DOVO-41903 format. One record per residue: residue in one letter; x, y, z of N, C-alpha, C in turn. Coordinates in steps of 0.02 Angstrom, whole numbers, plus 50000, padded with zeros to 5 digits. Last residue first. Layout:
BEGIN
NODE  residu   n_px   n_py   n_pz  ca_px  ca_py  ca_pz   c_px   c_py   c_pz
NODE       A      X      Y      Z      X      Y      Z      X      Y      Z
...
END
This chain:
BEGIN
NODE  residu   n_px   n_py   n_pz  ca_px  ca_py  ca_pz   c_px   c_py   c_pz
NODE       P  50872  49678  50223  50866  49622  50174  50794  49609  50185
NODE       G  50909  49860  50145  50916  49801  50209  50868  49726  50162
NODE       F  50758  49956  50084  50844  49932  50104  50850  49896  50157
NODE       K  50660  49956  49965  50667  49931  50023  50754  49916  50054
NODE       F  50581  50037  49844  50633  50006  49867  50661  49996  49927
NODE       N  50402  50060  49763  50469  50066  49812  50501  50023  49809
NODE       I  50304  50141  49657  50350  50060  49659  50397  50087  49726
NODE       G  50108  50156  49657  50186  50158  49657  50234  50111  49668
NODE       A  49972  50237  49585  50023  50179  49598  50084  50197  49586
NODE       K  49830  50328  49654  49896  50319  49633  49919  50238  49630
NODE       V  49706  50424  49661  49733  50364  49657  49782  50351  49614
NODE       E  49637  50561  49779  49691  50533  49709  49690  50473  49715
NODE       Q  49510  50696  49800  49556  50633  49796  49603  50614  49769
NODE       I  49519  50854  49892  49539  50799  49838  49537  50728  49869
NODE       N  49448  51003  49924  49428  50934  49948  49462  50904  49876
NODE       L  49404  51172  49964  49464  51130  49929  49458  51052  49956
NODE       S  49342  51339  49963  49355  51251  50001  49389  51218  49922
NODE       A  49350  51488  49997  49383  51432  49942  49361  51368  49971
NODE       G  49284  51668  50006  49296  51589  50033  49290  51539  49982
NODE       T  49382  51821  49960  49330  51772  49943  49331  51703  49988
NODE       S  49406  51986  49951  49430  51928  49969  49361  51875  49959
NODE       Y  49477  52134  49912  49438  52099  49905  49470  52019  49920
NODE       T  49548  52249  49945  49533  52203  50007  49482  52138  49983
NODE       P  49537  52323  49840  49599  52330  49863  49603  52255  49910
NODE       F  49460  52336  49696  49442  52322  49779  49511  52296  49794
NODE       A  49504  52383  49590  49448  52411  49610  49429  52401  49676
NODE       A  49620  52311  49568  49627  52389  49583  49557  52422  49599
NODE       T  49615  52193  49718  49605  52201  49638  49619  52280  49647
NODE       P  49652  52053  49789  49661  52135  49804  49661  52133  49732
NODE       L  49601  51916  49878  49627  51932  49780  49629  52018  49773
NODE       N  49635  51816  49993  49646  51883  49971  49653  51877  49903
NODE       V  49527  51678  50023  49606  51690  49978  49574  51769  49961
NODE       T  49513  51574  50177  49480  51641  50154  49539  51659  50099
NODE       E  49440  51396  50170  49498  51471  50175  49477  51526  50150
NODE       S  49361  51271  50219  49350  51321  50172  49392  51377  50191
NODE       G  49444  51104  50182  49399  51134  50202  49398  51203  50175
NODE       F  49514  50986  50171  49540  51040  50173  49502  51105  50197
NODE       G  49570  50830  50149  49522  50871  50139  49546  50934  50186
NODE       L  49583  50694  50018  49622  50756  50064  49577  50795  50082
NODE       Y  49615  50522  50023  49574  50585  50018  49585  50623  50078
NODE       D  49691  50388  49897  49677  50440  49984  49630  50500  49956
NODE       Y  49703  50231  49871  49669  50277  49867  49675  50333  49932
NODE       E  49856  50143  49788  49823  50166  49837  49773  50225  49814
NODE       I  49962  49998  49758  49902  50045  49712  49849  50084  49795
NODE       K  50135  49959  49733  50072  49974  49785  50035  49998  49726
NODE       A  50261  49852  49727  50229  49887  49694  50164  49902  49744
NODE       S  50443  49839  49779  50362  49815  49802  50328  49865  49750
NODE       W  50579  49753  49826  50543  49804  49779  50483  49785  49782
NODE       N  50682  49658  49867  50685  49722  49891  50639  49764  49856
NODE       P  50649  49526  49830  50675  49559  49900  50678  49622  49925
NODE       A  50501  49541  49727  50566  49560  49724  50601  49554  49801
NODE       F  50364  49611  49738  50376  49564  49697  50444  49523  49685
NODE       A  50273  49636  49882  50330  49628  49856  50347  49586  49805
NODE       Y  50130  49736  49843  50132  49695  49835  50220  49668  49809
NODE       E  49990  49822  49939  50059  49837  49918  50092  49737  49910
NODE       L  49842  49921  49924  49880  49871  49940  49949  49871  49906
NODE       G  49770  50041  50048  49800  50024  49971  49841  49957  49991
NODE       A  49686  50205  50090  49702  50127  50098  49726  50113  50028
NODE       G  49667  50357  50205  49668  50317  50125  49683  50251  50151
NODE       A  49662  50514  50232  49641  50460  50264  49652  50423  50202
NODE       T  49698  50682  50314  49695  50631  50245  49667  50561  50291
NODE       W  49679  50868  50318  49690  50802  50350  49676  50744  50287
NODE       G  49767  51031  50313  49700  50970  50324  49716  50924  50329
NODE       T  49814  51180  50251  49827  51104  50282  49764  51090  50296
NODE       R  49872  51255  50091  49837  51243  50141  49863  51165  50186
NODE       T  49955  51401  50035  49955  51339  50057  49903  51310  50119
NODE       L  49893  51496  49886  49879  51480  49959  49900  51412  49964
NODE       S  49914  51648  49804  49938  51584  49823  49919  51584  49875
NODE       A  49817  51744  49677  49852  51737  49746  49854  51664  49757
NODE       S  49755  51895  49574  49783  51812  49588  49826  51808  49643
NODE       A  49651  51975  49467  49697  51960  49530  49704  51879  49539
NODE       A  49578  52097  49366  49616  52017  49375  49638  52053  49427
NODE       A  49437  52190  49298  49496  52192  49345  49512  52121  49369
NODE       G  49305  52189  49225  49386  52191  49205  49452  52195  49237
NODE       G  49203  52181  49270  49239  52236  49270  49292  52234  49238
NODE       I  49185  52045  49322  49149  52067  49229  49179  52137  49228
NODE       T  49348  51988  49354  49287  52006  49368  49261  52046  49289
NODE       N  49450  51859  49373  49452  51909  49330  49359  51922  49339
NODE       L  49557  51777  49485  49508  51795  49476  49488  51846  49405
NODE       S  49655  51627  49532  49634  51691  49499  49573  51693  49494
NODE       D  49761  51530  49641  49690  51525  49613  49684  51612  49596
NODE       N  49858  51401  49680  49882  51475  49625  49774  51492  49603
NODE       D  49872  51309  49834  49837  51322  49783  49866  51399  49736
NODE       H  49943  51145  49891  49964  51234  49860  49918  51258  49817
NODE       A  49918  51071  50038  49918  51068  49964  49921  51150  49945
NODE       F  49922  50936  50164  49966  51005  50144  49947  51010  50060
NODE       A  49883  50826  50300  49893  50848  50216  49896  50933  50208
NODE       V  49920  50718  50432  49914  50790  50414  49925  50787  50330
NODE       G  49819  50538  50433  49875  50599  50463  49865  50681  50425
NODE       G  49832  50370  50397  49784  50429  50400  49836  50495  50423
NODE       K  49788  50218  50315  49818  50262  50330  49800  50321  50341
NODE       G  49800  50040  50297  49761  50100  50293  49816  50145  50318
NODE       Y  49841  49890  50189  49856  49950  50246  49809  49992  50234
NODE       V  49907  49735  50165  49856  49781  50156  49864  49828  50218
NODE       L  50011  49647  50062  50001  49704  50112  49962  49747  50108
NODE       L  50110  49501  50017  50052  49557  50012  50041  49582  50075
NODE       R  50199  49406  50035  50207  49478  49996  50173  49514  49991
NODE       D  50108  49367  50202  50166  49346  50158  50208  49392  50105
NODE       F  50005  49466  50225  50011  49384  50215  50055  49372  50151
NODE       A  50005  49597  50363  50048  49557  50305  50016  49487  50291
NODE       A  49919  49738  50375  49919  49660  50391  49963  49621  50319
NODE       G  49949  49894  50457  49929  49851  50395  49941  49783  50425
NODE       V  49954  50060  50460  49933  49988  50500  49920  49956  50439
NODE       R  50035  50232  50459  50018  50180  50415  50002  50118  50479
NODE       G  50052  50392  50465  50040  50327  50487  49998  50286  50444
NODE       T  50094  50536  50350  50044  50475  50370  50074  50442  50425
NODE       V  50085  50682  50281  50137  50638  50321  50091  50602  50385
NODE       T  50077  50728  50109  50045  50727  50168  50112  50677  50202
NODE       S  50046  50863  49957  50094  50810  50022  50075  50789  50070
NODE       T  50030  50936  49814  49988  50904  49871  50056  50860  49901
NODE       W  50034  51083  49704  50065  51012  49736  50031  50978  49800
NODE       Q  49940  51151  49636  49997  51143  49589  50040  51096  49634
NODE       T  49764  51190  49595  49810  51158  49639  49902  51126  49610
NODE       N  49691  51323  49538  49754  51283  49497  49802  51249  49569
NODE       A  49561  51403  49472  49588  51370  49536  49655  51322  49500
NODE       G  49474  51548  49427  49514  51491  49411  49540  51465  49478
NODE       I  49329  51621  49384  49375  51603  49433  49415  51549  49426
NODE       T  49242  51778  49320  49287  51706  49314  49332  51694  49330
NODE       N  49084  51826  49358  49149  51814  49374  49205  51771  49350
NODE       G  48945  51822  49355  48971  51819  49286  49054  51820  49306
NODE       L  48877  51801  49467  48892  51855  49453  48918  51866  49352
NODE       S  48903  51656  49497  48843  51694  49483  48812  51775  49469
NODE       D  49065  51641  49426  49007  51627  49491  48931  51655  49468
NODE       H  49127  51519  49316  49090  51573  49334  49028  51574  49399
NODE       G  49301  51420  49327  49196  51426  49316  49196  51501  49321
NODE       S  49409  51313  49295  49398  51373  49297  49308  51350  49310
NODE       A  49554  51180  49353  49488  51207  49321  49485  51274  49330
NODE       K  49669  51062  49387  49652  51131  49379  49590  51151  49340
NODE       I  49791  50985  49438  49738  50984  49449  49730  51058  49448
NODE       G  49923  50921  49411  49894  50969  49364  49821  50973  49379
NODE       T  50062  50924  49529  49984  50896  49523  49988  50952  49463
NODE       W  50177  50825  49632  50175  50884  49590  50110  50859  49550
NODE       D  50193  50768  49794  50159  50745  49711  50161  50822  49691
NODE       F  50244  50673  49920  50252  50752  49889  50252  50737  49803
NODE       D  50252  50598  50067  50246  50573  50006  50228  50656  49968
NODE       G  50272  50486  50228  50263  50570  50200  50301  50570  50125
NODE       E  50253  50364  50351  50258  50385  50265  50251  50441  50275
NODE       I  50294  50230  50464  50249  50299  50455  50274  50319  50370
NODE       G  50192  50082  50523  50248  50114  50485  50234  50216  50479
NODE       L  50177  49920  50575  50175  49987  50572  50212  50023  50541
NODE       V  50088  49752  50534  50139  49802  50489  50124  49887  50522
NODE       L  50065  49589  50577  50058  49675  50597  50110  49712  50581
NODE       A  50103  49476  50598  50063  49488  50519  50044  49559  50545
NODE       D  50243  49508  50680  50203  49451  50676  50158  49468  50590
NODE       I  50276  49651  50677  50288  49619  50731  50225  49554  50705
NODE       Q  50382  49767  50571  50335  49731  50570  50340  49677  50629
NODE       W  50388  49924  50517  50411  49897  50563  50343  49827  50591
NODE       N  50444  50040  50403  50398  50001  50429  50434  49948  50474
NODE       A  50452  50205  50334  50501  50149  50355  50443  50101  50392
NODE       G  50464  50308  50176  50431  50289  50234  50478  50228  50269
NODE       V  50422  50426  50031  50490  50409  50089  50451  50368  50152
NODE       Q  50406  50461  49872  50373  50442  49953  50429  50410  49985
NODE       G  50343  50546  49751  50383  50501  49780  50343  50504  49841
NODE       G  50251  50588  49583  50301  50610  49643  50321  50564  49668
NODE       G  50099  50656  49518  50160  50621  49518  50216  50638  49563
NODE       I  49938  50666  49442  50000  50674  49500  50041  50632  49494
NODE       F  49824  50747  49327  49881  50702  49339  49896  50714  49432
NODE       G  49660  50801  49356  49712  50807  49334  49773  50767  49344
NODE       T  49509  50908  49374  49542  50847  49379  49629  50858  49343
NODE       K  49384  50975  49465  49443  50992  49444  49494  50903  49453
NODE       N  49233  51066  49486  49266  51015  49481  49325  51017  49445
NODE       F  49135  51190  49553  49156  51169  49509  49219  51112  49543
NODE       T  49027  51327  49610  49054  51261  49637  49094  51230  49568
NODE       D  49015  51493  49663  49022  51445  49617  49052  51375  49644
NODE       H  48938  51663  49702  48963  51594  49713  48971  51538  49652
NODE       A  48887  51810  49776  48915  51790  49732  48950  51715  49720
NODE       G  48878  51891  49879  48852  51828  49891  48861  51785  49827
NODE       S  48959  52002  49897  48887  51999  49850  48855  51956  49856
NODE       F  49031  51965  50011  49000  52045  50013  48950  52030  49960
NODE       P  49093  51832  50009  49049  51875  50069  49014  51937  50068
NODE       D  49078  51739  49873  49099  51809  49896  49049  51842  49955
NODE       T  49149  51571  49868  49071  51618  49896  49105  51686  49921
NODE       W  49181  51422  49778  49193  51496  49803  49128  51543  49814
NODE       S  49232  51263  49786  49176  51309  49793  49209  51401  49811
NODE       S  49289  51103  49705  49308  51175  49740  49240  51203  49747
NODE       D  49349  50944  49711  49299  50988  49709  49315  51062  49751
NODE       A  49462  50835  49637  49434  50882  49664  49372  50914  49668
NODE       F  49557  50710  49581  49507  50711  49580  49476  50788  49636
NODE       G  49719  50642  49496  49674  50685  49553  49622  50714  49543
NODE       A  49810  50507  49441  49756  50556  49434  49723  50582  49512
NODE       G  49965  50448  49451  49904  50434  49459  49858  50496  49456
NODE       L  50129  50370  49511  50092  50420  49473  50010  50407  49470
NODE       N  50273  50370  49631  50206  50355  49607  50184  50404  49536
NODE       G  50432  50312  49710  50382  50359  49651  50314  50339  49642
NODE       G  50525  50287  49854  50492  50258  49801  50458  50329  49751
NODE       V  50608  50198  49977  50586  50267  49962  50573  50241  49887
NODE       Y  50614  50134  50164  50591  50126  50102  50592  50196  50049
NODE       F  50690  50035  50313  50654  50092  50279  50648  50091  50191
NODE       G  50598  49897  50371  50653  49915  50339  50614  50001  50323
NODE       S  50483  49740  50365  50528  49800  50410  50589  49839  50379
NODE       W  50431  49655  50302  50420  49712  50270  50449  49753  50325
NODE       N  50480  49509  50245  50499  49547  50317  50487  49615  50280
NODE       Y  50410  49337  50187  50442  49412  50170  50427  49466  50242
NODE       V  50455  49186  50253  50408  49240  50245  50431  49293  50239
NODE       P  50550  49063  50134  50547  49099  50215  50486  49158  50188
NODE       P  50490  48920  50076  50501  48971  50072  50493  49024  50130
NODE       V  50476  48738  50135  50442  48817  50154  50484  48877  50135
NODE       Y  50501  48603  50066  50551  48666  50074  50485  48718  50074
NODE       A  50454  48443  50168  50433  48509  50096  50476  48566  50121
NODE       V  50545  48289  50166  50523  48382  50195  50508  48422  50148
NODE       P  50463  48155  50103  50511  48210  50103  50504  48273  50144
NODE       A  50413  48014  50218  50408  48090  50206  50460  48136  50173
NODE       V  50476  47847  50244  50499  47947  50258  50483  47989  50206
NODE       P  50403  47719  50248  50436  47761  50196  50435  47836  50240
NODE       A  50412  47590  50368  50378  47644  50328  50404  47685  50294
NODE       P  50515  47436  50336  50498  47510  50376  50460  47559  50314
NODE       A  50421  47289  50313  50460  47351  50287  50477  47421  50333
NODE       R  50390  47170  50440  50365  47222  50384  50414  47255  50387
NODE       A  50437  46989  50426  50463  47058  50470  50430  47110  50411
NODE       R  50302  46868  50433  50373  46908  50400  50376  46973  50416
NODE       P  50272  46772  50550  50251  46807  50528  50327  46849  50485
NODE       L  50330  46595  50558  50331  46653  50585  50323  46711  50549
NODE       D  50337  46457  50488  50260  46496  50503  50279  46562  50553
NODE       A  50452  46443  50449  50411  46474  50386  50356  46491  50434
NODE       A  50519  46429  50585  50522  46496  50542  50485  46500  50501
NODE       Q  50456  46291  50592  50450  46347  50645  50461  46418  50611
NODE       A  50533  46231  50471  50453  46233  50480  50431  46295  50525
NODE       S  50665  46244  50509  50643  46280  50463  50586  46273  50459
NODE       C  50664  46164  50640  50668  46248  50616  50649  46267  50578
NODE       I  50635  46047  50578  50585  46069  50642  50614  46135  50640
NODE       W  50777  46012  50505  50686  46029  50464  50628  46053  50509
NODE       V  50868  46006  50587  50858  46066  50548  50783  46085  50505
NODE       V  50832  45911  50667  50816  45975  50698  50816  46042  50645
NODE       T  50838  45815  50568  50788  45819  50593  50768  45865  50638
NODE       G  50975  45821  50543  50928  45826  50479  50852  45850  50529
NODE       A  51036  45773  50641  51045  45840  50645  50983  45866  50595
NODE       A  50965  45641  50666  50974  45677  50717  50979  45769  50684
NODE       F  51056  45589  50552  50967  45582  50563  50938  45615  50606
NODE       A  51180  45598  50604  51159  45638  50532  51100  45642  50529
NODE       I  51179  45502  50707  51174  45580  50705  51179  45620  50644
NODE       S  51156  45393  50637  51097  45422  50666  51114  45495  50701
NODE       G  51259  45372  50572  51200  45381  50525  51148  45410  50563
NODE       V  51350  45365  50669  51342  45409  50601  51287  45426  50577
NODE       F  51310  45214  50699  51307  45298  50773  51333  45344  50699
NODE       T  51325  45142  50603  51253  45164  50613  51259  45230  50668
NODE       R  51462  45141  50590  51426  45173  50537  51353  45181  50546
NODE       S  51524  45104  50708  51532  45172  50702  51489  45210  50652
NODE       N  51392  45003  50784  51449  44999  50764  51473  45078  50726
NODE       M  51335  44937  50950  51339  44999  50883  51394  45022  50860
END
């Protein structure tokens, strides 16, 4: 075999090997592209209701009062309405979705009315302020808080009497009772929230002494129950 034939044989063998490898490579399945990785969605932080707060509120009050004179049996029942406005201070402690808290509030009121008892005496009742100290239990849905509350209530009354005989008297009384209510609060900013709330304040009946010139020991039994609807805004300290 001469050199030219030998070189040709080698070239032919090499070409055959390349063709065979190419054919085998063409028969292999194509490698799959890696699956696309889904982008990580941004999850905003859940609002934290824990912390101390202060705020203010405005609303309306609705009350029913009744008077009964134990000596004459004269009586009257009338309704009172008026504005309320004041402030509140409190603290919350959040455990998962459970929010526990304590709150105190004070509201000036314009809840007043007058009426006539069954003898014709003119009776007036003016609830000048209310205050409550309550515990709160709520469920947090991120920035929305649904809560109930209950505790002790106070109210200050200024009562007056004008008898058909022309005698006049007045007296002030600070009442102690109970309260229960519920509300919704929404955190519209990191440290600010707005709320709407309903409260019932029950005081029952108490004796009011109204001394007049004719009756130095004139007294009457007077009851008071108040419903309050108010909207407020709170500022929470801390993160």
